C-alpha positions, 0 to 999 in steps of 0.5 A: 164716506161712499162705498168704492164699489158699485152695487151688483145688478141682476140683469137676468131679471130683465134681459136674456143673458144667453146668446141667441141661437143662430136658427132663431134669427130665422124669425126676423130674417123675412122682414129684414130681407124684404126691407133691405131688398127694398132699400137696395132697389131704391139705391139702384133706382137708375138701373131699371133693368136690375130691379126685376132681377133683384126682386126675384132673387130676394123673393126666392131667398124669402121662400127658402127662409120661410121654408126653413122657418116652417121646418123649425116650427114643425120640428121644435114647436113655436119659438120666440125672439125678443128684440134688444135682449129684453125679456117678454113682455117688455121687449118687442117679440116675434113669435112663430107658430104653425099658422104664421109660418105656413101662411108666410111661406105661402105668401112668399111663393105667391109673391115670387110668382107675381114678381116673375110675371111682372117682368112681362106685365110691368112697363118701364114707367111703373118700374121707374115709379117704384113697383119693385120697392113697393112689392118688397115693402108689401112683403115686409108688412105681410111677413111681419104681420104673420110673425109678430107676437105683439099686437101693437106691432101687428098694427104697425105691419098692417100700416106698412103693407097698407102704405105700400099697397097705396103705392101699388094701386096708383101705379099708372095714375089713370082716372079709374085707378085714382078712383079705386085708390080713394075708395080703398084708402078711405075704408082701410084707414077707417079700419086701421083707426078702429084697430088702433083704438082697440089696441089702446083700449086693450093696453089700458085694460091689461097693461101689455101688448104681448099677445101671449101675455094678453092670453094669460091675463084674459084667462085669469081675468075676473070678468071686470074687464070690458072684454066683449067691447074689445072683441067687438072692436077687433072683429069690426076692424079686421072684418073691414080689412078682410072685406066682410059684409057689410064693409066689403064694398071697397074691394070690388070697387078697387081691386080691378083698377091696378095692373093685373099683377097688383090685383093678384097680389092683393087678391091672394095676400091682403085679405088673408092677413085680415083673416089671420088677424081674426084667427089670432085675436078671436081664437087665441085671445078672446075665445069666450067672447068669440063663442058669444059672438058666434051667431053674429059672425055666422050671419056675417059669413053667410051674407058675405059668401052668398052676396059675394057669389051673386056679385060674381054672377052679375059682373061683366069685367073679368077682374070684378068677377074675381073681386067678388070671388075673393069676397065669397071666400072670405065669407067661407072662412068666417063660417069656420071662425063662427063654428070655432072648433079645432076642425073648423079652424083647421078648415079655415087655415087650409082654405086660406093657404089654398086661396092665397095660391088660387086667387093669385093664379086666377088673377094672372090667368084672367090677365093672360086671357085679356091679353090674348083676347084683347079685352077685359069684358066677358061680352068681348071675349071668345074663342080662346080654347081654339087658339090656346087649348093648353091655356084653356086647360090650365084655366079650367083646372083653376075654375074647378078649384075655385068652384070647390069641385073635386079633385082640386084644392078648393074641394077639401077645405070646404069639406072640412068646414061643411063637416064641422058645421054639420057636427055642431048641428048648424045645417043652415051654415053648411047649406050656405057653404054649399049654395055659395059653392054652387053659385060660384060654379055657375059663375066660373062656368059662365066665364069659361063658356063665354071666354073659351068655348064660344066661337070667335067671330070671323076675322079676329086677330090671331096670337101666336101661342109660342110667343107667350109661353115664357110668361106663363111659367108662374101661372103653370107653377101655381096651377101645379100647386093647386092641382097638387093640393087637390090630389094629395091633400093629406099633408096640408090637412094634417098641417092645417089641423096642427096649426088650428090645435095650436091656436085653440090651445096656445100653451106651447105659444105661451111657453115659447114667450115665457119659458119656465124658469131655468130654461133658455 
């Protein structure tokens, strides 16, 4: 006769039995907010006048949430939330550490500035065809990539931001945009395919996709696994995403084609997601293989930063100049990855934070310059200083920061990276950082002299500066951050160094995913 009672099952071996603390929900709130805001925008698709207001409100809330998330991580250390109450590594984990949290906050600030700017840059047709829903979907992908603790879901969030960026880049449907979107799509899809192949190979080797679990198993590996093959696949895939040499030609061929606010989003955010992925995988998961590949990464870094700076010198279109500036900055960050010391990685994190804000501001600035001067070509612009001196002052501050000159924000991460290179005896790498900065200084000086300092020809149409002042608010705010980072760099340096230390020693990250028995 069968027993009347059911056998007792110990669910604590597979499930989280305690209630999730309310503050832990902060880790998924950025993604949930962006997806919900995008859905609301789709539901009110016939009320175009509401789209910008809803997006700005949602992004302002996103900034607040990311700031609270960063504060929690700074106060209590990395923390993890696993979906469906499953214990890691069985459930899909979101894990926030300093690197992910601070980049998520900086990206949200840049996106908010772009949304405010878009009120004057995005016309009714682009709004109707989904600019603001695509923007929110893009931020969902960016936030998810920075906060996920699962490498397959890193791929998923890459796909989300890639799909939304396709939609943003073709808004307007001009011939130039379609051509740029095709180049952008082909190279990014190749990179995404390589990423997926690497993820599949990784799962076949370790039987897990949780990044903390992979870090533990890589450390305990008996060297029989093809770790160098995996590291090379991830390096190539993320180098394509970050636009590193020699797979960087898609960026200057596409970033100048969409509306300038879209270019600002792409230049400020998208390549930094690739750099973040490289830091997460190469520093935390494959540190030994990164060390063995350091000379290859250093060579790629030098070619990327020097050729990017030379490309900026050769361009006539303002937007193409900035596209090459983005590429040169990627090379500088790769130099820190090649060095690999905590000091160098801290410089990379600082540079990435600065670049998100600075490149967004630079794209918005050249958009204003083109609107005020009536052209995108350096050869067709002149006299902007005489017409709007205060705007010229803002742009000069951004140009000096982009050149890496003191006392602006671009100076300090380059100092950190140059010192880290000298500390390991890599004088040639330190010299390359300085040479690329010198070339960028010439490129920015050329832009300022031609656009602002050169006298205007007689009869040029005047623009009333007061009519354009409200649209400058996002640019002024971003420039203030750039100047603030430069004048008061100590806090950002300290935060960046702490983030680098957590990447180099992921023990706190791993404990947040696999807490010791008896801990909640």
